[in-house]
N, C-alpha and C positions, 0 to 999 in steps of 0.2 A: 602339500599344499595346492589346491584345484585351482587350475589359468581358466580363463576364456579366452580364445584365439583374437575370438572377437572386441574390433577397435566402437569404441561407443563412438560417436557424437560429443555426447556431455554425458559426466556423472553429477548427481545431485546427492547432496552429504542431506539430509534430514527430510521430512513429511513432514510439516507444521504448513500451515496456510502459503507461506511464500514457498517452498518448495515445491508444493503439487501444485499450487497457480504456473512455477516455471515449468514444471512439467508436461499440463497441460498442454501450455502453447508452443513448446518444443514439440511435444508429438502431435499438435494441430499442427503445426510445420511439416511434418513426416521425418524431424530427426528421432535417431535410435539414441534412447536416454536406458542409464541406468539408475536406477535411485537406492541410498544405503539408510535403513531407519531403524532405531534399536529396538522400541517399541513394538508387540505383534499386534494392536488395536490402537483406537483413539482412544486419548486422557478422558474420560467419561463426565467432567466436571468443566462448569462455566469458566471461560478465560477471559478472551476479547469477546465484544460485545456491539460494537459500532463500525461501518465502513460508510464510506463518501458513494456521490456520483458517479466521479471520475472510477473509483473499483469496481462499482457493478459494471462501468461500459467493460473495463480490463478482465472482466470474469464473463460478460457478450464477446468478448473476443475472441473467448475459447470457446465458445459455444454453449456457455453456460449461462445467461439469462435468465431464462423462465426456472429454470433449477435453484437458480439462487433467490429470484424473487420468490417459489412459493416456500423460502425458510426462512425469511425474513419481513419486517414492517419498514416502511418510510417514518421518520421524524417529522414530524408535520409542527412542531411546535419548538425545537430547535434547544439550548439549552439556557435556564437563566442563572444570574449570579444574583443570590442573595445573601442580605447580610443578616445579622443576630435578631434586627427585629422586624425582617420580615420586608424589607424594602430590593426592589430589584432595583443592580445598581448597571450587570451589561445581561446582554442578550445576547448567544449564536444566534445567528437567523436558523429556520428549520421550513423545508415547505415541501408537500407530496408533490406540487407539480412536476413539470417536467423541464430540468434545471440544464443547465449549459450541454449537459454530456447525455443527453435524454434518457435520465434521470433524477429518482428525488436528490436533494441535499444529500442527506442520510438518510442511515438504512439500520437497522437493531436486529440481533442475529443471536440465536446460542450455538458457541465453537464448532461443538459436536456435530451438532449439523450443517453446519456448513463443510468443514471437514470430510463428513462425511461424502458429500456431493461430490466435494475436490477428489477425494481418493476411486469413488463407484467411478467417475469419467474418464479413470486414466483407464480402465479397461476396452475402452474406442481404441488402442491404438496398442495393434500387436507392439511393435517396436519397443514400446516401453513395459524395462523391466522393473518389479520392484521387487526387494530385497529386503523383509521386514525381520528382525530381531537378528541384524544381522550389522554391528559397528566397525567403524574405520579405525585400522589399526595404525596405518601410514600412508604417505603417499608422495611421490617423486615425478619427480618432471627432467623431459627432455627435450631438445629440438621438436619433435615431432608430437609427443603423448604424455599425457599422465598417467603414471602407474600406481591404482590400490590396490592397499592389502585390509581387508576385512575378515572378521571372525563370527562367524555362527553364535547367536548367544544360547543355543540351545544343546548343540552337537561340540563346541567351540573347536570346530574345523575352519582352516584359516582358508579362504580365496584372495585369488586374485584378478585385476583385470585391468584394460586400458580405454582409456578415453583421451579425445580430442581436447577434454576443458571438464572441468573440475567448477560447482559451485557450491560451496559452505553455505548452506539455508541453513545451520547444525546449532543455532540459539547463541545464549549470551555468551555460555561457553565454553564456544567455539573452536572445536580441533584444527577445526581450516585458518580459521585465524593464528592461532597459537602456529600454527607449521609456518606463516604469514610470518610470523612476528609483526602484525601490523598494533604500536598503542593504540591505547584510546584516550582521545582527552574528554577530561571532566565538562562541565556544560555549566555546572553550578548546584545542581539540587539532589539531595539523596536525601530522602526523608521514608521511615515507614509508616504504611498505611492497614489498614485491617479490610480486607474485602468480605464479605457476607451477604450470599447469595439465600435464599428463597425464594419457594414456589408456594402463591397462595392457592389455599383449600377453601377460600369460600371469597364472595364480595368484599376489596375493603376500597371504600373512597382514597384515592391516593391518586395524584398527579402524573399527567399521562405523559409529560412533558423531562426532562434531569434537569433535577437542580443543583447547585454546586451550595451548600450554606454553607457561607463563609463566616461563620460564627466564630469568635474569639475563642470562646469555652473550648467550642471542641469543632473545628471542622470536619464536614461531612460532604459525602454526594449520593445523591439521589439517583436511580436511573431505573425507569419502567422498560422494562427488556425487551420481553417478546411472549408473546401467551401472557403466561401468568406469572411468570420469570420478573422477578425484581431484583434489583442491588440497591445494598447500602456499601461505600468503600467509609473509612474512618478511621482520619488521623492518629494515629499513636503519639501520643504525649509523653515529654520528658520520666514524669512519673506513675508513667504507667505500668504495671507488672501484665507482661506478656503472656504468661501463663495462665494469670486469672482473667486476662481480657476475652481468649477467645472459648470462655465454657457459656455454655449457652445460658447460664441464668446470667450472667452480663450480657451476655451480646444483646437478650431483649430487655435488660433496661434502656439500652442507649438507643435502641428503634421505638422502643414506647411510644415514643406521638405519635407515632404512624402505624403502628401494625404490631398484634398481639398473637403467642406461641398456640395459641387457637386457632388462627387464624393463616396457617403457612408452615411450611415445611423446611427445617435450617436443612440447605442441600452443600453450603461448604462456605466452613470462615478458618481462614487465613492469614498471616499477615507476610508484607510482602515489601520490599524495601525498593519507591521508585527514583531510577535512575535518568540523568542526563549525559549520554556520554555519547562519543561516534567518533570511527577508528581511523586513521589518518594512514592511509592504504588499502583501497579494497581489490586491488587485483598485484599477481606477485608472476609474469606471466602465462600459465595456461590453468592458475586456482586463480577465485573469486569467491567474493562474501555478499551475501545479503540478506537484506532482515536485520533480524537481532543479533546477527555473527559481529555489524557492524556500525549499528544506531540503536539506541535505546531511549525511549523519552518518558516521561511524566504522562498520566492516562487522560490528562485535565481537558484536552483536545480528541480523544480518542481514536490519535493519529496512526498508533506503536506501529499493528496490523495493514492497515494502509500503505506506511511506506515501504513495509517491506511487499507486501501484493504492485506498488509503482518500482521496485527496484527490479521486480520479476519482468514487468512487462517490457522496461525501458533496455533489459538486458535478452531479453529471450529474442527480439526481431533482429540485435546484433550477431547474437553468435548464429542464427540461423542464415544472414548475409554475410556472415564468413567462411562457415561452413558449404554453403552455397558456390563461393569461389564469385560472389558479385560482389565482394568490399574487401579492401584489404583488411590483414588485421589491426592497421593501428584506429580501426574505429570502435574495437573493443577500449584505447583507451579513454574515448569521451563517458563513460561509464559511469564513473567515481567522478569526472568533472563535470556531470552534469546532475548527476544526482544529490551528491552532497550537500550543493549550498542551499539548495528545496528542503534535503533533510536538517538540518544546521537553521532554517530557520523555524521550521515548525517546533523545532524540541527548543531553540530560545524565546518563542511565542507559548508555548507550554509551561516554561520558568518565569515568565514575567505572571502565569494567571496563575502559577504556582504559589507566588508570591502574594497576589489577591486573598485566596483562596486558605493560605497555613497559617495567615496571619493572627498568632495569640495571643499576641500586646491588644491591653484594651484601648491606647491611648494612641495607638496606632491604626489600629483597629478604628476606633471615631475618626482620626484625620482622613481615611479612607474612604469611610461612610459620607464624610460631609463633603467630600471632594468631587463623589460620584451622587450627592444630594442635590450638587448646583445643577444640576440638569435632568433630560430627561432619562431614561433609563439609553443606554449605548450599543447601538448593535451592530455587532462586530462580523465577519465571517473568515475564515482560512486567509492566510497570504497569498498573492496571484501564487500559482504553478506556472512558475519561470526556472525555467533550466538554468544551468552552467555552462561556460562555454563548453561547445561543442561541437555537433551535425550539425551545424544549422546558419542562415544569415546574420550575419550582427550589425547589418546598418542601420542607423539610429531612425528610432520612432519606428521598426518594426514590431510587427506581432509575433516573429519568430520566436522559437523558445519555447512558444503555449501551444496549451492545447486548443485545437479547430474543435467548435462547436459539433454538437451533432443532432442535428434537426431532425424533423419524423419528415418526410421528401412526399411529395404530392400522390406519388403510387402507394403512399401505407408504411412505405418500408423506411427503419432510420438508418442516418446516414449510412453508417458504417456495414450494415448488410447490404449494399450495395460494392462500399473500397472493399471487402475482406480484408486479410491480413498483406496488403501492400502500401508500398506507396504509392502517392493519388496525384496528378495534374489534371488543376479544374480552373476553367477559363472558357471564354466564349471562341467560336473556331478562330477566328479575326486576327484572336490577340494571341493565339495557340499558334498560327504561322509565320508570326512574325516572330519566332525564335530561328536559330542557324536551323539546316542539317546535321549537322554533331551535338545536339542539343536534344532534338529527335529521337534521335538513336540510345542517346545518355539514359533516356524513358525506357528505350526498351530493353536495354541492355539491364535496366534494374531492376525490370520488371513494375515500371508502376505503372497502373490506371488510367488511361486519359481520359477525363469528361469533357467535351466540348461544345457541350448545350447541357450549362447546369440549373436545374434546378430554380424554381423565382427565389427559393431563402436562402440558396448558394448565392445565387447573383444580388441580394438586396446584401449580403455580407461582404461580397466582393463593392459594391460600390459605398458601402458605409466607409471601408478600408478604402478609400481611395484607388484601387487596386484592379486589373483586368486579369489576375490570373494568382491561384496559389500553388505552392505548392506543399504534400503531406508524407509526415512519414508511416511506417508502418503503424506506427505506436502514436498516430494519429497528432501529435505536436508539427504545429506549422516551420516548416525548409525557410520561407521567406515568402515576400511578393511580390508582383510583379505590375510594373507600369508602363511596361517596354519592352520590346525584345530582347534588349542591350540586358535590362531587367532581370528575364527566364533564362538567357545563355547563362547566366554571375548564378544566380543561386540555384541553377540546375546541379552547378555544379558542387554543392552537397549532398546530392542524393547518392549512392556509396554504389560504387562501381570500380571492381578489381580492376589495377590497369594490365 
């Protein structure tokens, strides 16, 4: 067995979007990273097609905003839920304007292009080691390190490496989850759907926005992806012959109201079972789970990949702080406690929307339609991005645990371009000077940037929240707001500083 004497800061198993994002964030922080990936290249066919404004902000924090914008498009008209009679019942809002994260609310993309951006960008970091075509065989851990055994899928040679921490971004069948023995909790939806991707070869009059066709005869989803790419997701009914369903002649019949086979090229047709599950236990000492390894959601909100990217963002800064000895290891326990409630809320909302979309009983569909017909189409957004209990203030009515907005400042920069990948203390000089000297020292030891002359837009946010100061984490979630020096002393205790 070939062994590596070097101890990596972090080993990542899996180089999908979650693993690649985590590797970029850790690489940008200067961390040494080993990445194991079974495949030699990127899966060439489309899978995930949507991310939101917070996810673009995370890509921005990895230095990839412009590269990602170049291969995506903003979703300007949201998602429309339409009944069998063509009446709009619900609309998920969409806009191309800069939303709270300094980005549009929704973006559409082709996953192979996004993965290429994420993988290629890892070449910026000499300390990030990719081992493609290598499969994890086993992992052991002790008080100091985790030891990974892995095999070359080409030569069969066994290798061994050590890392301070290991993150399983290794998908729904996660070997790391199996090693941790974390059970998966089923949240109630398990339904097969046919995913049908095409590339238009001539101009076709199709909607610009996503439509959920809530037709009880055959529920479907239509998506304008990016460029000439379009997708239909088609619910598989109990009497369907699945082998016959994926035959081209039957596929084209189902989408005949919108497109003909002479107008588009079939790229992929496959049946997937949509799941709604979440793991109970995302950490076992030096081992962590992220992305599909610890949660899977139906695609009705386009949040599957987004949830994994948020996992990577939450975990990256905490791993960096602990590895740099700026924070106690207990900070890592807040990863699951913060992320799990938000992921669960998104999955449960997707399940409720699934109940609306997947209604196939005509009587129930009529009752549903009558309920929505009683008023104007309801416009909804994602549930508030509120973390579960963790590394932030818990005072009543505080905005803590929510993301801080990213305005464009007077000098033309977006806020995060000013702050970098650090905690931030923002307030007027007289308010910040009211903090105790020990608090100012804590800001220094936590590597926080202190802004004592806030931009007018930041000042307006403080006034709107009746606050004199606000503290932000490196992932841009709010630690807490202060209205006095005593408040500043108290909320500063949540900034991670090693004892």
